[in-house]
C-alpha positions as CSV (number, residue, x, y, z in Angstrom):
1,M,6.4,-42.2,19.4
2,K,8.6,-42.4,16.3
3,F,5.5,-42.6,14.2
4,K,4.0,-39.5,15.8
5,I,7.2,-37.6,15.3
6,F,7.3,-38.7,11.6
7,V,3.7,-37.5,11.1
8,F,4.5,-34.2,12.7
9,V,7.6,-33.6,10.6
10,A,5.8,-34.6,7.4
11,A,3.0,-32.2,8.2
12,V,5.5,-29.3,8.7
13,I,7.3,-30.1,5.5
14,S,3.9,-30.3,3.6
15,S,2.9,-27.0,5.1
16,N,6.2,-25.3,4.0
17,I,5.8,-26.8,0.5
18,E,2.3,-25.3,0.3
19,I,3.7,-21.9,1.4
20,L,6.4,-22.0,-1.2
21,T,4.4,-23.2,-4.2
22,A,1.5,-20.8,-3.4
23,Q,3.5,-17.7,-4.1
24,T,5.4,-16.4,-7.2
25,I,8.8,-16.0,-5.5
26,P,10.3,-18.3,-2.9
27,K,10.6,-17.1,0.7
28,E,14.4,-16.8,0.3
29,E,14.0,-14.4,-2.6
30,L,11.5,-12.2,-0.7
31,T,13.8,-12.2,2.3
32,F,16.7,-11.2,0.1
33,L,14.7,-8.3,-1.5
34,T,13.7,-7.0,2.0
35,S,17.0,-7.8,3.6
36,E,17.2,-4.4,5.3
37,W,14.3,-5.5,7.5
38,K,15.8,-7.1,10.7
39,G,12.6,-7.9,12.6
40,E,10.1,-10.7,12.7
41,R,8.7,-12.2,9.5
42,F,5.6,-14.2,8.5
43,P,6.1,-17.8,7.3
44,D,6.0,-16.6,3.7
45,G,8.9,-14.2,4.3
46,R,7.0,-11.0,4.6
47,P,8.3,-8.5,7.2
48,K,5.9,-8.4,10.2
49,I,5.6,-4.7,11.2
50,A,4.3,-4.5,14.8
51,D,0.6,-4.0,15.3
52,N,1.1,-0.9,17.5
53,L,3.0,0.8,14.7
54,L,0.0,0.2,12.3
55,E,-2.2,2.0,14.8
56,R,0.3,4.9,15.3
57,A,0.4,5.3,11.5
58,K,-3.3,6.2,11.5
59,K,-2.5,9.5,13.3
60,I,0.2,10.9,11.2
61,G,0.1,13.0,8.0
62,I,0.7,11.3,4.7
63,D,2.3,14.6,3.5
64,D,4.8,14.4,6.4
65,A,5.6,10.7,5.9
66,W,6.1,11.3,2.1
67,Q,8.5,14.1,2.8
68,V,10.6,11.9,5.2
69,L,10.8,9.2,2.5
70,K,11.6,11.7,-0.3
71,V,14.6,13.1,1.6
72,M,15.9,9.5,2.1
73,G,15.8,9.0,-1.7
74,Y,12.5,7.0,-1.8
75,T,10.7,9.1,-4.5
76,N,8.4,6.5,-6.0
77,Q,6.2,5.6,-3.0
78,F,3.0,7.7,-3.4
79,E,0.1,7.3,-5.8
80,H,-3.0,9.5,-6.1
81,G,-6.1,9.6,-8.2
82,W,-8.3,7.0,-6.4
83,K,-12.0,6.6,-5.8
84,T,-13.0,5.4,-2.3
85,L,-16.1,4.2,-0.4
86,N,-15.6,6.7,2.4
87,D,-12.9,9.0,4.0
88,D,-11.6,6.3,6.5
89,M,-7.8,5.8,6.5
90,I,-6.3,2.4,5.8
91,T,-3.0,1.3,7.5
92,G,-1.6,-2.1,7.4
93,R,1.0,-4.6,6.0
94,A,0.9,-5.2,2.2
95,V,-0.1,-8.5,0.7
96,T,0.4,-8.1,-3.0
97,A,-1.2,-9.6,-6.0
98,M,-0.3,-9.1,-9.7
99,F,-3.0,-9.7,-12.3
100,M,-2.5,-9.9,-16.1
101,P,-4.8,-10.2,-19.2
102,T,-5.5,-13.9,-19.3
103,R,-4.3,-16.6,-21.8
104,P,-6.3,-19.9,-21.9
105,D,-3.2,-22.1,-21.7
106,I,-1.7,-20.2,-18.8
107,E,-4.9,-19.9,-16.9
108,K,-5.7,-23.6,-17.3
109,N,-2.3,-24.6,-15.9
110,L,-2.5,-22.2,-13.0
111,K,-6.0,-23.4,-12.0
112,T,-5.0,-27.1,-12.4
113,R,-2.1,-26.5,-10.0
114,G,-4.3,-24.4,-7.7
115,A,-6.8,-27.2,-7.4
116,Q,-4.0,-29.6,-6.5
117,Q,-3.1,-27.2,-3.7
118,G,-6.6,-27.1,-2.5
119,R,-7.5,-23.7,-3.9
120,V,-11.1,-23.0,-4.9
121,G,-12.8,-20.3,-6.9
122,N,-11.4,-17.8,-9.4
123,T,-7.9,-16.6,-9.0
124,N,-8.9,-13.2,-7.6
125,S,-10.0,-15.1,-4.4
126,W,-6.7,-16.8,-3.9
127,P,-4.8,-13.8,-2.3
128,I,-7.7,-13.5,0.2
129,A,-6.9,-16.9,1.7
130,T,-3.4,-15.6,2.7
131,L,-4.6,-12.6,4.6
132,T,-4.1,-12.2,8.4
133,K,-5.2,-9.4,10.8
134,G,-3.6,-6.1,9.9
135,D,-2.9,-7.0,6.3
136,V,-4.0,-4.8,3.3
137,Y,-4.8,-6.6,0.0
138,V,-2.9,-4.6,-2.7
139,A,-3.5,-5.6,-6.2
140,D,-2.1,-4.6,-9.6
141,G,-5.1,-4.9,-11.9
142,F,-3.3,-3.0,-14.7
143,G,-5.9,-0.2,-14.3
144,K,-8.7,-2.3,-15.9
145,I,-12.2,-0.9,-15.1
146,V,-14.8,-2.7,-17.3
147,A,-14.6,-6.4,-16.4
148,G,-11.7,-5.5,-14.1
149,T,-13.7,-5.7,-10.9
150,L,-11.5,-7.7,-8.5
151,M,-14.2,-8.0,-5.8
152,G,-17.8,-7.5,-4.9
153,S,-19.4,-7.5,-1.5
154,T,-19.0,-11.2,-0.9
155,L,-15.2,-11.2,-1.4
156,A,-15.0,-7.9,0.4
157,T,-16.7,-9.5,3.4
158,S,-14.2,-12.3,3.4
159,I,-11.3,-9.7,3.1
160,Y,-12.5,-7.7,6.0
161,T,-13.3,-10.8,8.1
162,K,-9.7,-12.1,7.7
163,S,-7.8,-8.8,7.8
164,G,-9.9,-6.3,9.5
165,N,-8.8,-4.0,6.8
166,G,-9.6,-2.6,3.3
167,V,-8.0,-2.9,-0.2
168,I,-5.9,-1.0,-2.7
169,F,-6.8,-2.0,-6.2
170,D,-5.2,-0.6,-9.4
171,G,-8.4,-1.8,-11.0
172,A,-12.1,-1.8,-10.1
173,A,-14.7,-3.1,-7.7
174,R,-18.4,-3.8,-8.0
175,D,-21.5,-3.7,-5.8
176,V,-20.9,-0.3,-4.1
177,Q,-24.1,-0.5,-2.1
178,G,-23.1,-3.9,-0.6
179,L,-19.5,-2.7,0.0
180,E,-20.8,0.4,1.9
181,E,-22.7,-1.9,4.3
182,I,-19.5,-3.5,5.6
183,K,-18.8,-1.3,8.6
184,G,-15.1,-0.4,8.9
185,F,-14.2,-1.4,5.4
186,N,-12.8,1.0,2.7
187,A,-11.6,0.5,-0.8
188,F,-9.1,2.6,-2.9
189,V,-9.8,1.7,-6.5
190,R,-9.5,3.4,-9.9
191,D,-13.3,3.2,-10.3
192,F,-16.5,1.2,-9.6
193,H,-18.3,-0.7,-12.3
194,P,-21.3,-3.2,-12.3
195,S,-19.5,-5.7,-14.5
196,F,-17.9,-9.0,-13.3
197,M,-14.2,-9.8,-13.7
198,E,-13.3,-11.3,-17.0
199,D,-10.2,-12.1,-19.0
200,M,-7.9,-11.6,-16.0
201,V,-5.7,-14.0,-14.2
202,L,-3.5,-13.9,-11.0
203,M,0.2,-14.2,-12.1
204,G,1.9,-13.1,-8.9
205,L,1.2,-13.5,-5.2
206,N,3.4,-11.7,-2.6
207,T,5.8,-10.4,-5.2
208,P,6.8,-6.8,-5.8
209,I,4.2,-5.1,-8.0
210,R,3.6,-1.8,-9.8
211,I,0.8,0.4,-8.5
212,G,0.7,3.4,-10.9
213,R,4.0,5.2,-10.4
214,T,5.0,3.2,-7.3
215,M,6.6,-0.1,-6.4
216,A,4.7,-2.0,-3.7
217,V,6.6,-4.7,-1.9
218,P,5.1,-7.5,0.4
219,G,5.2,-6.3,4.0
220,D,5.3,-2.6,3.2
221,L,3.5,-0.3,5.6
222,V,0.5,0.9,3.6
223,I,-0.9,4.3,4.6
224,A,-3.9,5.3,2.6
225,G,-5.9,8.5,3.1
226,K,-7.9,11.2,1.4
227,I,-5.0,12.4,-0.7
228,G,-3.7,9.0,-1.8
229,V,-1.7,5.9,-1.0
230,L,1.8,5.7,0.5
231,F,3.9,2.6,0.5
232,V,6.6,2.7,3.3
233,P,9.4,0.1,3.1
234,A,9.1,-2.1,6.2
235,H,12.6,-1.3,7.5
236,L,11.9,2.5,7.4
237,A,8.4,2.3,9.0
238,E,9.5,3.0,12.6
239,H,11.6,6.0,11.5
240,V,9.0,7.4,9.2
241,V,6.2,7.1,11.7
242,S,8.3,8.5,14.6
243,T,9.4,11.5,12.6
244,A,5.9,12.2,11.3
245,E,4.6,12.0,14.8
246,F,7.1,14.6,15.9
247,I,6.1,16.9,13.0
248,V,2.5,16.7,14.1
249,R,3.5,17.7,17.6
250,R,5.7,20.5,16.3
251,D,3.0,21.9,14.2
252,K,0.5,21.9,17.1
253,Y,3.1,23.7,19.2
254,A,3.9,26.2,16.4
255,F,0.3,27.1,15.8
256,E,-0.1,27.9,19.5
257,V,3.0,30.0,20.0
258,I,2.6,31.9,16.7
259,K,-0.9,32.8,17.7
260,S,0.3,34.0,21.1
261,G,3.1,36.0,19.5
262,K,5.7,34.2,21.5
263,F,7.8,33.1,18.5
264,S,7.5,34.0,14.8
265,S,7.0,31.5,11.9
266,G,10.5,32.5,10.7
267,Q,12.0,31.5,14.0
268,L,10.2,28.2,14.0
269,D,11.1,27.4,10.4
270,S,14.8,28.0,11.1
271,E,17.2,26.1,13.3
272,W,15.6,26.1,16.8
273,T,17.4,28.0,19.5
274,S,17.8,26.6,23.0
275,E,15.0,28.9,24.2
276,I,12.6,27.4,21.7
277,K,13.7,23.8,22.4
278,D,13.2,24.3,26.2
279,D,9.8,25.9,25.6
280,F,8.8,23.0,23.4
281,I,9.7,20.5,26.1
282,K,7.6,22.5,28.6
283,W,4.7,22.5,26.1
284,M,5.0,18.7,25.8
285,E,4.8,18.3,29.6
286,K,1.6,20.4,29.6
287,H,0.2,18.1,26.9
288,P,0.7,14.5,28.0
289,E,-1.7,13.3,25.3
290,E,1.0,14.1,22.8
291,G,3.4,11.6,24.4
292,K,6.7,12.1,26.2
293,M,10.0,13.5,24.9
294,T,13.3,14.5,26.6
295,R,15.5,17.4,25.6
296,A,18.1,14.8,24.4
297,E,15.6,13.1,22.1
298,L,14.5,16.4,20.7
299,D,18.1,17.4,20.0
300,V,18.6,14.1,18.0
301,I,15.5,14.7,15.9
302,M,16.3,18.3,15.2
303,S,19.9,17.4,14.3
304,K,18.5,15.3,11.5
305,R,15.9,17.8,10.4
306,T,15.3,17.8,6.7
307,W,11.7,19.0,6.6
């Protein structure tokens, strides 16, 4: 029995060592950087936003979510100017990777250590091994296009199989025809190019990275749509999604009552009167598909209105 316990403990320790050496910053550092998150975490320290919140995020407007973040002082969370495979949205938890122009000595050392850790293939495949369902592979490829293709259809198939999600690459991808055949997969990249990746090496895994004018942090809620990509800090995800959901409901209500002449746009854009609030609650009751809301909940949201 003692031997079995020793083997079990040794296996756990070995697993933890693998997790720590496989990423650029220790779990303790990632936990420190995301200390405002109070919920569940992955073994590597990433905040684990609930699956149902990822689904809810697909139904909100990026514009609305951006506005909520901006008012709270988070002004560097949105990046535009992408090329995509299709118009499908991507929502999920960020797994981040930082690539740099390679140096022979550094790349040799990294690959030697990677082999000792059981890693195979080029370094652009290493982040894929860490993906779980609901993750989004977000990579800083320093905007490289020619020979900056971080994936083709083979790696994309692996990414989608492991995460059920797409990618955000500040770089390029290749094999568009093959990528388009992966149903449910989308890619936000700077461009597509037929070349293979060259002279690039993975220097950071699950560390904060720069994507254009934004900072992306492991565990961020990624919301990517037609207008661009938004990175929502994990500890703000519930608030941002809930507020954006209300804005969607409010807009639907406003369109209806303005068309009917019941209230004017000026009245709805100003502080709501008790008459408007009561009417909105009645409208919600007639539209159960929009969810439930009490007058008290409405008063709380409207008291914090900054949009």
